[in-house]
All heavy atoms as an XYZ file, in Angstrom:
895
protein
N      23.020     12.554     28.023
C      22.292     12.754     26.746
C      21.433     14.085     26.875
O      21.038     14.504     27.947
C      21.350     11.671     26.512
C      20.637     11.680     25.227
S      19.856     10.100     24.750
C      19.689     10.355     23.057
N      21.251     14.735     25.779
C      20.533     15.971     25.769
C      19.138     15.873     26.261
O      18.555     14.724     26.293
C      20.482     16.521     24.316
N      18.576     16.902     26.698
C      17.141     16.961     27.174
C      16.225     16.438     26.090
O      16.092     17.101     25.019
C      16.785     18.324     27.706
C      15.376     18.413     28.228
O      14.991     17.474     28.932
O      14.700     19.431     27.916
N      15.564     15.319     26.288
C      14.707     14.742     25.209
C      13.565     15.582     24.865
O      13.132     15.577     23.650
C      14.292     13.341     25.661
C      15.413     12.267     25.667
C      14.842     10.942     26.178
C      16.104     12.157     24.363
N      12.997     16.264     25.818
C      11.798     17.128     25.493
C      12.207     18.238     24.577
O      11.538     18.568     23.632
C      11.215     17.677     26.840
C       9.926     18.496     26.621
C       9.316     18.842     27.957
C       8.200     19.805     27.756
N       6.922     19.239     27.387
N      13.408     18.783     24.823
C      13.873     19.918     24.027
C      14.161     19.339     22.637
O      13.848     19.990     21.580
C      15.094     20.502     24.619
C      15.681     21.704     23.836
C      16.923     22.264     24.479
O      17.496     21.671     25.365
N      17.309     23.446     24.003
N      14.775     18.164     22.561
C      15.095     17.579     21.263
C      13.811     17.305     20.483
O      13.710     17.539     19.251
C      15.880     16.253     21.498
C      16.224     15.564     20.233
C      17.116     16.073     19.290
C      15.665     14.275     19.992
C      17.448     15.437     18.194
C      15.952     13.596     18.814
C      16.864     14.169     17.920
N      12.832     16.744     21.170
C      11.525     16.457     20.497
C      10.856     17.750     19.922
O      10.317     17.805     18.860
C      10.582     15.820     21.486
N      10.965     18.801     20.746
C      10.427     20.116     20.322
C      11.171     20.609     19.018
O      10.509     21.154     18.109
C      10.541     21.145     21.424
C       9.530     22.263     21.383
C       9.387     22.936     22.691
O       9.134     22.389     23.736
O       9.701     24.176     22.642
N      12.461     20.381     19.017
C      13.225     20.796     17.827
C      12.788     19.989     16.628
O      12.654     20.592     15.525
C      14.759     20.650     18.036
C      15.358     21.658     19.026
C      16.777     21.281     19.349
O      17.216     20.159     19.212
N      17.542     22.315     19.700
N      12.587     18.741     16.768
C      12.105     17.901     15.625
C      10.798     18.383     15.155
O      10.523     18.445     13.928
C      12.084     16.420     16.071
C      13.357     15.688     16.110
C      13.177     14.317     16.607
C      14.064     15.675     14.816
N       9.848     18.584     16.053
C       8.560     19.010     15.640
C       8.451     20.334     14.877
O       7.619     20.539     14.019
C       7.620     19.085     16.884
C       6.266     19.750     16.551
C       7.392     17.653     17.521
N       9.375     21.191     15.190
C       9.413     22.485     14.593
C      10.309     22.639     13.293
O      10.472     23.691     12.825
C       9.857     23.587     15.608
C       8.815     23.721     16.725
O       7.625     23.747     16.446
N       9.302     23.885     17.934
N      10.759     21.477     12.796
C      11.568     21.524     11.586
C      10.724     21.903     10.395
O       9.532     21.547     10.297
C      12.143     20.153     11.299
C      13.237     19.687     12.248
C      13.680     18.243     11.829
C      14.489     20.569     12.202
N      11.343     22.634      9.448
C      10.668     22.987      8.217
C      10.739     21.799      7.279
O      11.486     20.842      7.541
C      11.367     24.189      7.508
O      12.625     23.833      7.143
C      11.362     25.390      8.445
N      10.012     21.843      6.211
C      10.029     20.757      5.162
C      11.457     20.568      4.671
O      11.956     19.419      4.513
C       8.987     20.994      4.087
C       9.213     20.000      2.950
C       7.522     20.972      4.613
N      12.048     21.675      4.386
C      13.471     21.629      3.863
C      14.383     20.952      4.814
O      15.220     20.157      4.495
C      13.930     23.022      3.504
C      15.299     23.067      2.862
C      15.651     24.560      2.487
C      17.023     24.542      1.850
N      17.518     25.871      1.608
N      14.244     21.329      6.107
C      15.144     20.772      7.123
C      14.830     19.244      7.291
O      15.738     18.466      7.614
C      14.928     21.514      8.462
C      15.482     22.898      8.402
C      15.058     23.691      9.652
O      13.987     23.518     10.269
O      15.789     24.683      9.945
N      13.549     18.882      7.245
C      13.237     17.438      7.361
C      13.845     16.641      6.174
O      14.358     15.545      6.379
C      11.696     17.202      7.351
C      11.308     15.783      7.195
C      11.078     17.775      8.648
N      13.806     17.218      5.024
C      14.384     16.515      3.854
C      15.927     16.419      4.062
O      16.550     15.447      3.693
C      14.075     17.265      2.585
C      12.616     17.108      2.174
O      12.068     16.006      2.471
N      12.072     18.000      1.469
N      16.561     17.483      4.529
C      18.020     17.424      4.794
C      18.348     16.390      5.827
O      19.335     15.638      5.707
C      18.494     18.807      5.225
C      18.542     19.822      4.157
C      18.902     21.270      4.588
O      19.477     21.413      5.711
O      18.644     22.231      3.860
N      17.557     16.384      6.957
C      17.728     15.404      7.953
C      17.613     13.972      7.388
O      18.417     13.052      7.645
C      16.731     15.589      9.069
C      16.782     14.563     10.219
C      18.161     14.507     10.888
C      15.667     14.828     11.229
N      16.569     13.749      6.545
C      16.370     12.466      5.901
C      17.598     12.056      5.097
O      18.062     10.881      5.108
C      15.148     12.458      5.096
N      18.145     12.971      4.346
C      19.304     12.693      3.489
C      20.548     12.347      4.380
O      21.276     11.416      4.045
C      19.646     13.919      2.616
O      18.493     14.249      1.781
C      20.800     13.660      1.709
N      20.835     13.103      5.445
C      21.872     12.778      6.363
C      21.716     11.435      7.007
O      22.678     10.632      7.005
C      21.996     13.899      7.421
C      22.406     15.218      6.842
C      22.983     13.481      8.537
C      22.269     16.448      7.766
N      20.497     11.107      7.429
C      20.248      9.812      8.050
C      20.550      8.657      7.126
O      21.123      7.641      7.433
C      18.914      9.698      8.644
C      18.616     10.523      9.913
C      17.122     10.502     10.273
C      19.421     10.031     11.054
N      20.117      8.868      5.878
C      20.279      7.846      4.840
C      21.736      7.732      4.381
O      22.256      6.624      4.376
C      19.430      8.183      3.653
C      19.432      7.116      2.588
C      18.550      7.452      1.393
C      18.605      6.373      0.325
N      17.865      6.775     -0.859
N      22.375      8.808      4.027
C      23.724      8.799      3.516
C      24.757      8.445      4.555
O      25.695      7.648      4.307
C      24.071     10.117      2.860
C      23.226     10.432      1.633
O      22.535      9.508      1.114
O      23.186     11.612      1.161
N      24.667      9.013      5.749
C      25.740      8.854      6.701
C      25.608      7.691      7.674
O      26.487      7.206      8.204
C      25.882     10.146      7.466
C      26.422     11.276      6.626
C      26.743     12.577      7.469
O      26.915     12.490      8.676
O      26.774     13.645      6.819
N      24.277      7.294      7.864
C      24.026      6.245      8.867
C      23.266      5.040      8.308
O      23.016      4.041      9.032
C      23.135      6.855     10.016
C      23.885      7.925     10.744
C      23.643      9.287     10.430
C      24.870      7.687     11.697
C      24.321     10.324     11.084
C      25.583      8.662     12.303
C      25.282     10.010     12.006
O      25.990     11.033     12.622
N      22.877      5.131      7.012
C      22.185      3.982      6.388
C      20.780      3.756      6.905
O      20.237      2.690      6.817
N      20.177      4.815      7.462
C      18.808      4.748      7.995
C      17.817      5.362      7.058
O      17.992      6.478      6.570
C      18.728      5.496      9.392
C      19.668      4.836     10.399
C      17.272      5.441      9.852
C      19.815      5.644     11.714
N      16.797      4.562      6.661
C      15.786      5.042      5.752
C      14.640      5.564      6.585
O      13.834      4.838      7.173
C      15.343      3.870      4.846
C      14.501      4.288      3.675
C      15.310      5.046      2.625
O      16.401      4.562      2.313
O      14.824      6.032      2.063
N      14.572      6.918      6.727
C      13.526      7.543      7.605
C      12.162      7.638      6.989
O      11.785      8.700      6.490
C      14.201      8.911      7.929
C      14.970      9.214      6.646
C      15.483      7.900      6.156
N      11.412      6.584      7.024
C      10.066      6.543      6.441
C       9.141      7.525      7.186
O       8.236      8.073      6.592
C       9.503      5.149      6.448
N       9.408      7.749      8.413
C       8.531      8.604      9.265
C       8.598     10.043      8.764
O       7.645     10.867      9.120
C       8.865      8.496     10.730
N       9.590     10.457      8.108
C       9.750     11.811      7.678
C       8.569     12.273      6.757
O       8.010     13.354      6.846
C      11.044     12.090      6.940
N       8.146     11.340      5.887
C       7.044     11.673      4.977
C       5.765     11.819      5.736
O       4.924     12.633      5.425
C       6.964     10.546      3.922
N       5.554     11.051      6.865
C       4.363     11.173      7.647
C       4.331     12.492      8.328
O       3.285     13.146      8.380
C       4.313      9.954      8.695
C       3.114     10.152      9.630
C       4.223      8.670      7.926
N       5.430     12.946      8.876
C       5.462     14.287      9.514
C       5.136     15.359      8.587
O       4.300     16.202      8.903
C       6.896     14.553     10.170
C       6.992     15.969     10.690
C       7.144     13.570     11.324
N       5.634     15.296      7.392
C       5.376     16.335      6.399
C       3.879     16.205      5.998
O       3.198     17.232      5.820
C       6.295     16.157      5.186
C       5.893     17.096      4.071
C       7.710     16.404      5.615
N       3.375     15.014      5.811
C       2.014     14.820      5.362
C       1.022     15.306      6.414
O      -0.045     15.801      6.085
C       1.698     13.357      5.083
N       1.463     15.362      7.722
C       0.527     15.822      8.718
C       0.661     17.311      8.970
O       0.094     17.863      9.864
C       0.900     15.088     10.084
C       0.554     13.629     10.014
C       0.931     12.923     11.278
O       1.759     13.451     12.089
N       0.449     11.721     11.410
N       1.465     18.025      8.149
C       1.516     19.477      8.209
C       2.752     19.950      8.938
O       2.856     21.166      9.179
N       3.723     19.177      9.269
C       4.948     19.642      9.843
C       5.731     20.358      8.796
O       5.977     19.845      7.697
N       6.176     21.535      9.026
C       6.970     22.278      8.040
C       6.184     23.383      7.467
O       5.090     23.679      7.773
N       6.881     24.067      6.453
C       6.291     25.314      5.939
C       5.502     25.108      4.687
O       4.855     25.956      4.184
C       7.427     26.248      5.671
C       8.219     26.712      6.878
C       9.433     27.520      6.437
O       9.867     27.493      5.337
O       9.966     28.222      7.387
N       5.591     23.884      4.053
C       4.859     23.593      2.834
C       5.721     23.978      1.585
O       5.164     24.209      0.544
N       7.069     23.935      1.726
C       7.911     24.187      0.573
C       7.696     23.115     -0.480
O       7.709     23.386     -1.680
C       9.439     24.147      0.943
C       9.750     25.184      2.034
O       8.843     25.511      2.767
O      10.885     25.607      2.126
N       7.558     21.883      0.000
C       7.359     20.762     -0.918
C       6.216     19.929     -0.372
O       6.067     19.850      0.870
C       8.619     19.909     -1.029
N       5.489     19.244     -1.195
C       4.360     18.404     -0.736
C       4.793     17.006     -0.915
O       5.111     16.488     -1.945
C       3.125     18.695     -1.526
C       1.980     17.743     -1.135
C       2.696     20.159     -1.395
N       4.780     16.246      0.222
C       5.127     14.822      0.174
C       3.827     14.043     -0.103
O       2.758     14.366      0.350
C       5.680     14.378      1.569
C       6.998     15.047      1.916
C       8.220     14.456      1.074
O       8.109     13.281      0.646
O       9.152     15.214      0.897
N       3.967     12.943     -0.820
C       2.813     12.131     -1.123
C       2.389     11.338      0.089
O       3.270     10.910      0.898
C       3.153     11.143     -2.213
N       1.116     11.222      0.329
C       0.614     10.483      1.481
C       0.948      8.998      1.217
O       0.590      8.478      0.149
C      -0.873     10.751      1.620
C      -1.482     10.083      2.884
C      -2.934     10.460      3.075
O      -3.488     11.365      2.378
N      -3.577      9.815      4.054
N       1.405      8.323      2.244
C       1.721      6.861      2.017
C       0.852      5.947      2.844
O       0.847      4.778      2.572
C       3.219      6.619      2.478
O       3.374      7.018      3.826
C       4.226      7.458      1.572
N       0.138      6.452      3.859
C      -0.706      5.596      4.643
C      -2.128      6.238      4.676
O      -2.276      7.424      4.782
C      -0.174      5.479      6.078
C       1.115      4.731      6.219
C       1.513      4.479      7.622
O       1.020      5.183      8.522
O       2.422      3.666      7.802
N      -3.122      5.325      4.509
C      -4.475      5.840      4.434
C      -5.287      5.112      5.466
O      -4.952      4.003      5.943
C      -5.027      5.495      3.035
C      -4.358      6.297      1.923
C      -3.150      5.872      1.385
C      -4.928      7.508      1.438
C      -2.539      6.643      0.393
C      -4.361      8.201      0.453
C      -3.148      7.767     -0.074
N      -6.409      5.709      5.805
C      -7.402      5.144      6.748
C      -8.737      4.987      5.932
O      -9.146      5.898      5.250
C      -7.631      6.073      7.961
O      -6.397      6.181      8.608
C      -8.725      5.400      8.865
N      -9.289      3.811      5.920
C     -10.505      3.546      5.270
C     -11.643      3.781      6.307
O     -11.710      3.081      7.320
C     -10.602      2.104      4.755
C     -11.894      1.829      4.079
C      -9.392      1.799      3.864
N     -12.488      4.807      6.023
C     -13.544      5.195      6.935
C     -14.908      4.789      6.323
O     -15.241      5.198      5.286
C     -13.499      6.673      7.247
C     -14.622      7.073      8.192
C     -12.108      7.082      7.735
N     -15.631      3.998      7.103
C     -17.022      3.631      6.714
C     -17.953      4.768      7.172
O     -18.075      4.995      8.373
C     -17.390      2.337      7.401
C     -18.824      1.883      7.173
C     -19.045      1.386      5.695
C     -19.202      0.728      8.058
N     -18.484      5.487      6.213
C     -19.359      6.610      6.540
C     -20.811      6.112      6.943
O     -21.339      6.615      7.830
C     -19.443      7.583      5.375
C     -18.081      8.191      4.954
C     -17.481      9.012      6.083
C     -18.033     10.431      6.050
N     -17.424     11.295      7.083
N     -21.273      5.177      6.179
C     -22.573      4.590      6.451
C     -22.651      3.205      5.752
O     -22.044      2.998      4.684
C     -23.747      5.500      6.081
C     -23.821      5.880      4.647
C     -24.970      6.822      4.341
O     -24.824      8.002      4.719
O     -25.982      6.377      3.725
N     -23.495      2.278      6.299
C     -23.641      0.971      5.723
C     -24.413      0.913      4.457
O     -24.270      0.009      3.677
C     -24.175      0.065      6.776
N     -25.363      1.818      4.255
C     -26.280      1.749      3.160
C     -27.335      0.750      3.390
O     -27.656      0.294      4.435
N     -27.985      0.371      2.241
C     -29.155     -0.476      2.324
C     -28.815     -1.931      2.647
O     -29.629     -2.650      3.246
C     -29.903     -0.404      0.978
N     -27.646     -2.447      2.300
C     -27.268     -3.800      2.518
C     -26.414     -3.940      3.686
O     -25.234     -4.369      3.600
C     -26.585     -4.332      1.236
O     -27.367     -4.189      0.129
N     -26.943     -3.627      4.832
C     -26.115     -3.564      6.092
C     -25.515     -4.989      6.376
O     -24.363     -5.084      6.766
C     -26.986     -3.220      7.238
C     -26.220     -3.034      8.537
C     -27.188     -2.501      9.599
C     -26.546     -2.522     11.009
N     -27.464     -2.081     12.057
N     -26.206     -6.050      6.230
C     -25.724     -7.353      6.517
C     -24.583     -7.765      5.638
O     -23.562     -8.261      6.080
C     -26.872     -8.411      6.403
C     -26.489     -9.848      6.729
C     -25.947     -9.903      8.166
C     -27.666    -10.781      6.512
N     -24.683     -7.406      4.321
C     -23.587     -7.704      3.412
C     -22.331     -6.840      3.829
O     -21.196     -7.372      3.749
C     -24.027     -7.300      2.017
N     -22.507     -5.680      4.318
C     -21.409     -4.795      4.683
C     -20.771     -5.339      5.895
O     -19.524     -5.421      6.087
C     -21.868     -3.333      4.852
C     -20.692     -2.485      5.502
C     -22.308     -2.745      3.495
N     -21.598     -5.814      6.911
C     -21.075     -6.454      8.130
C     -20.211     -7.650      7.783
O     -19.066     -7.822      8.276
C     -22.164     -6.848      9.113
C     -21.654     -7.695     10.216
C     -22.857     -5.579      9.690
N     -20.694     -8.553      6.927
C     -19.961     -9.729      6.490
C     -18.665     -9.355      5.795
O     -17.602     -9.974      6.027
C     -20.802    -10.574      5.545
C     -21.954    -11.245      6.287
C     -22.697    -12.113      5.265
C     -23.832    -12.859      5.934
N     -24.621    -13.679      4.939
N     -18.680     -8.345      4.942
C     -17.498     -7.885      4.218
C     -16.449     -7.226      5.218
O     -15.244     -7.563      5.078
C     -17.847     -6.925      3.157
C     -16.725     -6.525      2.166
C     -16.150     -7.775      1.540
C     -17.288     -5.528      1.095
N     -16.937     -6.470      6.118
C     -16.034     -5.920      7.120
C     -15.351     -7.030      7.960
O     -14.137     -6.958      8.174
C     -16.752     -4.844      8.073
C     -15.883     -4.502      9.272
C     -17.157     -3.652      7.289
N     -16.109     -8.001      8.315
C     -15.584     -9.146      9.030
C     -14.506     -9.855      8.247
O     -13.440    -10.146      8.737
C     -16.738    -10.148      9.383
C     -16.351    -11.420     10.038
C     -17.420    -12.328     10.293
C     -17.118    -13.632     10.973
N     -16.261    -14.485     10.224
N     -14.801    -10.057      6.958
C     -13.821    -10.771      6.073
C     -12.533     -9.909      5.881
O     -11.488    -10.444      5.889
C     -14.549    -11.034      4.760
C     -13.665    -11.699      3.722
C     -14.421    -11.887      2.395
O     -15.574    -12.172      2.385
O     -13.722    -11.629      1.355
N     -12.784     -8.646      5.601
C     -11.575     -7.756      5.274
C     -10.688     -7.474      6.444
O      -9.517     -7.239      6.262
C     -12.061     -6.455      4.621
C     -12.828     -6.584      3.314
C     -13.422     -5.165      2.901
C     -11.871     -7.098      2.212
N     -11.323     -7.437      7.567
C     -10.480     -7.002      8.840
C     -10.044     -8.182      9.641
O      -9.151     -7.974     10.501
C     -11.254     -6.022      9.646
O     -12.417     -6.684     10.105
C     -11.644     -4.804      8.897
N     -10.701     -9.340      9.548
C     -10.395    -10.430     10.425
C     -11.038    -10.334     11.806
O     -10.766    -11.058     12.713
N     -11.978     -9.355     11.892
C     -12.710     -9.223     13.159
C     -13.762    -10.329     13.285
O     -14.125    -10.946     12.312
C     -13.399     -7.849     13.243
C     -12.551     -6.664     13.209
C     -13.431     -5.356     13.055
C     -11.751     -6.508     14.511
N     -14.204    -10.480     14.520
C     -15.324    -11.425     14.787
C     -16.618    -10.682     14.244
O     -16.660     -9.536     13.991
N     -17.661    -11.515     14.230
C     -18.945    -11.009     13.688
C     -19.491     -9.870     14.555
O     -19.858     -8.859     14.020
C     -20.016    -12.179     13.646
C     -21.297    -11.793     13.077
C     -21.193    -11.345     11.670
C     -22.253    -13.007     13.154
N     -19.442     -9.983     15.876
C     -19.904     -8.894     16.797
C     -19.053     -7.669     16.596
O     -19.643     -6.571     16.522
C     -19.834     -9.360     18.324
C     -20.376     -8.306     19.201
C     -20.251     -8.716     20.681
C     -20.851     -7.727     21.621
N     -20.762     -6.330     21.287
N     -17.727     -7.844     16.508
C     -16.881     -6.674     16.383
C     -17.153     -5.922     14.994
O     -17.218     -4.712     14.926
C     -15.375     -6.975     16.462
C     -14.969     -7.422     17.878
C     -15.275     -8.851     18.260
O     -15.708     -9.586     17.341
O     -15.166     -9.269     19.418
N     -17.326     -6.737     13.980
C     -17.561     -6.170     12.604
C     -18.912     -5.444     12.661
O     -19.056     -4.363     12.088
C     -17.569     -7.314     11.599
N     -19.904     -6.047     13.326
C     -21.179     -5.372     13.410
C     -21.085     -4.047     14.215
O     -21.710     -3.092     13.809
C     -22.229     -6.327     14.097
C     -23.639     -5.738     14.211
C     -24.619     -6.655     14.912
C     -25.990     -6.148     15.052
N     -26.147     -4.938     15.651
N     -20.267     -4.058     15.280
C     -20.109     -2.858     16.004
C     -19.457     -1.776     15.147
O     -19.794     -0.572     15.306
C     -19.212     -3.143     17.208
C     -19.930     -3.902     18.290
O     -21.177     -4.033     18.213
O     -19.238     -4.521     19.189
N     -18.485     -2.112     14.237
C     -17.897     -1.173     13.403
C     -18.955     -0.558     12.458
O     -18.999      0.649     12.275
C     -16.752     -1.809     12.574
C     -16.314     -0.886     11.443
C     -15.541     -2.154     13.462
N     -19.746     -1.385     11.878
C     -20.775     -0.923     10.935
C     -21.855     -0.090     11.656
O     -22.258      0.921     11.206
C     -21.419     -2.163     10.196
C     -22.570     -1.674      9.317
C     -20.356     -2.853      9.358
N     -22.294     -0.585     12.895
C     -23.286      0.206     13.638
C     -22.775      1.480     14.115
O     -23.511      2.452     14.258
C     -23.785     -0.637     14.805
C     -24.713     -1.814     14.393
O     -25.201     -1.782     13.274
O     -24.888     -2.719     15.207
N     -21.462      1.582     14.291
C     -20.896      2.817     14.868
C     -20.421      3.813     13.767
O     -19.683      4.750     14.061
N     -20.828      3.564     12.521
C     -20.443      4.436     11.457
C     -20.835      5.860     11.695
O     -21.899      6.150     12.319
C     -21.027      3.966     10.157
N     -20.003      6.846     11.422
C     -18.715      6.703     10.734
C     -17.667      6.115     11.659
O     -17.511      6.566     12.847
C     -18.362      8.086     10.327
C     -19.048      8.992     11.262
C     -20.327      8.270     11.717
N     -16.899      5.110     11.178
C     -15.905      4.471     11.974
C     -14.770      4.000     11.008
O     -14.989      3.774      9.794
C     -16.409      3.323     12.731
O     -17.134      2.372     11.834
N     -13.554      3.858     11.590
C     -12.422      3.425     10.824
C     -12.518      1.890     10.587
O     -12.656      1.110     11.607
C     -11.190      3.735     11.488
C     -10.901      5.246     11.607
O     -11.577      5.994     10.937
N      -9.931      5.611     12.380
N     -12.414      1.423      9.346
C     -12.360      0.038      9.018
C     -10.952     -0.503      9.165
O     -10.686     -1.514      9.777
C     -12.997     -0.244      7.691
C     -12.875     -1.741      7.258
C     -14.420      0.192      7.582
N     -10.035      0.218      8.533
C      -8.610     -0.137      8.593
C      -7.822      1.140      8.585
O      -8.113      2.051      7.897
C      -8.225     -1.008      7.403
C      -8.083     -2.448      7.771
C      -7.440     -3.279      6.656
C      -7.102     -4.599      7.190
N      -6.528     -5.445      6.176
N      -6.704      1.128      9.339
C      -5.863      2.327      9.430
C      -4.409      1.957      8.960
O      -3.977      0.803      9.125
C      -5.798      2.833     10.867
C      -7.124      3.259     11.415
C      -7.076      3.679     12.890
O      -5.998      3.609     13.475
O      -8.097      4.099     13.409
N      -3.703      2.958      8.370
C      -2.308      2.820      8.089
C      -2.049      1.818      6.948
O      -1.081      1.116      6.933
N      -2.980      1.787      5.972
C      -2.789      0.887      4.788
C      -2.305      1.666      3.647
O      -2.389      2.848      3.507
C      -4.124      0.156      4.459
C      -4.593     -0.745      5.642
C      -5.227      1.130      4.083
N      -1.737      0.869      2.607
C      -1.208      1.493      1.431
C      -2.355      2.054      0.544
O      -3.519      1.647      0.810
C      -0.408      0.445      0.639
O      -1.339     -0.520      0.075
N      -2.020      2.943     -0.342
C      -3.063      3.466     -1.209
C      -3.791      2.372     -2.066
O      -5.008      2.428     -2.144
C      -2.429      4.491     -2.188
C      -3.409      5.180     -3.094
C      -2.749      6.219     -3.988
C      -3.824      6.897     -4.796
N      -3.276      7.965     -5.658
N      -3.032      1.404     -2.487
C      -3.625      0.347     -3.324
C      -4.625     -0.477     -2.467
O      -5.759     -0.764     -2.895
C      -2.542     -0.581     -3.883
C      -1.670      0.013     -4.924
C      -0.553      0.931     -4.276
O      -0.193      0.770     -3.117
O      -0.082      1.863     -5.003
N      -4.195     -0.853     -1.275
C      -5.070     -1.629     -0.353
C      -6.274     -0.811      0.039
O      -7.466     -1.296      0.011
C      -4.267     -2.109      0.878
C      -5.163     -2.941      1.772
C      -4.421     -3.407      2.999
O      -3.208     -3.150      3.191
O      -5.072     -4.084      3.885
N      -6.086      0.464      0.325
C      -7.240      1.349      0.703
C      -8.224      1.445     -0.389
O      -9.439      1.363     -0.181
C      -6.712      2.702      1.115
N      -7.719      1.637     -1.629
C      -8.681      1.727     -2.806
C      -9.372      0.389     -3.015
O     -10.542      0.408     -3.347
C      -7.923      2.167     -3.995
C      -7.489      3.621     -3.948
C      -6.601      4.099     -5.116
O      -6.085      3.215     -5.838
O      -6.457      5.310     -5.233
N      -8.662     -0.684     -2.808
C      -9.334     -2.023     -2.963
C     -10.403     -2.221     -1.956
O     -11.567     -2.739     -2.249
N     -10.136     -1.849     -0.709
C     -11.151     -1.944      0.381
C     -12.376     -1.124      0.068
O     -13.499     -1.496      0.245
C     -10.534     -1.591      1.684
C      -9.476     -2.565      2.274
C      -8.766     -1.894      3.431
C     -10.110     -3.870      2.695
N     -12.072      0.127     -0.375
C     -13.135      1.107     -0.655
C     -14.059      0.527     -1.795
O     -15.307      0.527     -1.634
C     -12.583      2.426     -1.091
C     -13.597      3.442     -1.396
C     -13.021      4.777     -1.790
C     -14.118      5.781     -2.168
N     -13.632      7.069     -2.655
N     -13.397      0.006     -2.791
C     -14.152     -0.538     -3.931
C     -15.060     -1.680     -3.485
O     -16.235     -1.728     -3.808
C     -13.234     -0.993     -5.059
C     -13.903     -1.475     -6.310
C     -12.996     -1.902     -7.303
C     -13.766     -2.477     -8.516
N     -12.976     -3.188     -9.457
N     -14.471     -2.625     -2.688
C     -15.251     -3.751     -2.209
C     -16.467     -3.297     -1.375
O     -17.594     -3.807     -1.552
C     -14.342     -4.694     -1.387
O     -13.309     -5.157     -2.146
N     -16.153     -2.415     -0.428
C     -17.259     -1.951      0.433
C     -18.324     -1.207     -0.324
O     -19.544     -1.300     -0.025
C     -16.698     -1.058      1.603
C     -15.863     -1.859      2.601
C     -15.033     -0.875      3.431
C     -16.762     -2.684      3.516
N     -17.946     -0.344     -1.255
C     -18.928      0.356     -2.039
C     -19.769     -0.563     -2.915
O     -20.973     -0.359     -3.136
C     -18.259      1.486     -2.928
C     -17.791      2.646     -2.145
C     -17.001      3.645     -2.941
O     -16.526      3.347     -3.984
O     -16.957      4.786     -2.418
N     -19.167     -1.659     -3.446
C     -19.915     -2.636     -4.186
C     -20.942     -3.349     -3.292
O     -22.014     -3.738     -3.823
C     -18.972     -3.692     -4.809
C     -18.166     -3.103     -6.013
C     -17.084     -4.090     -6.518
O     -16.944     -5.205     -5.932
O     -16.461     -3.769     -7.512
N     -20.652     -3.460     -2.040
C     -21.615     -4.018     -1.093
C     -22.700     -3.049     -0.655
O     -23.652     -3.352      0.074
C     -20.943     -4.540      0.144
N     -22.542     -1.782     -1.076
C     -23.545     -0.765     -0.776
C     -23.191      0.277      0.289
O     -23.948      1.181      0.591
N     -21.947      0.184      0.735
C     -21.487      1.104      1.832
C     -21.064      2.405      1.276
O     -20.640      2.544      0.129
C     -20.403      0.516      2.654
N     -21.056      3.469      2.082
C     -20.424      4.775      1.725
C     -19.088      4.846      2.462
O     -19.089      4.727      3.662
C     -21.351      5.939      2.111
C     -20.713      7.295      1.786
C     -22.726      5.848      1.454
N     -18.038      4.964      1.659
C     -16.674      4.924      2.242
C     -15.858      6.117      1.859
O     -16.031      6.659      0.758
C     -15.988      3.616      1.727
C     -14.571      3.482      2.302
C     -16.796      2.391      1.972
N     -15.000      6.503      2.718
C     -14.016      7.672      2.538
C     -12.698      7.225      2.907
O     -12.509      6.447      3.818
C     -14.562      8.815      3.401
C     -13.623      9.982      3.341
C     -14.121     11.136      4.271
O     -13.979     10.913      5.469
O     -14.560     12.159      3.800
N     -11.694      7.713      2.090
C     -10.283      7.527      2.419
C      -9.639      8.737      3.029
O      -9.881      9.806      2.451
C      -9.479      7.145      1.121
C      -9.924      5.825      0.468
C      -9.011      5.571     -0.764
C      -9.893      4.628      1.378
N      -8.931      8.617      4.090
C      -8.239      9.729      4.722
C      -6.760      9.468      4.694
O      -6.287      8.360      4.806
C      -8.781      9.934      6.125
C     -10.188     10.487      6.149
C     -10.500     10.796      7.603
C     -11.929     11.402      7.600
N     -12.296     11.809      8.955
C-alpha cells in the first residue's frame, strides 16, 4: 500500500473543487457518502471556490449569568452529566456544553440556556 503519510498530505492539500470531485467519485463509483468532506471544507481546507454549509456546531457557555444554579441544573439535564460535572462546566466558563450537534439542536440548546440567564455562543 502507498505511503499513508504522503496520502494524508495529499488529502489535506486538496482544493475545494478537488474535494467535491472526490466526493462525487466516492458516491457514484463506490456508493460511499463522504460526509467528512463538508467538515474539511468548513475548516478551511481548499481555496474557497465554494462555501460548504456548516453541519456540526459546538454550544459554548460563555458565562452563567445571574441564575447560576438554574444554568447548572439545565446543563445537567441537557447533557446527562452529573451535578458535579455540570457545575464544573458552568464554573469553567467559557466551556463547551455540547460538541458536534446539528444546527437545530444547537439553537435549541442555546435558546434554553439563554432563557435560564446564560450567555451562549455557537461555533
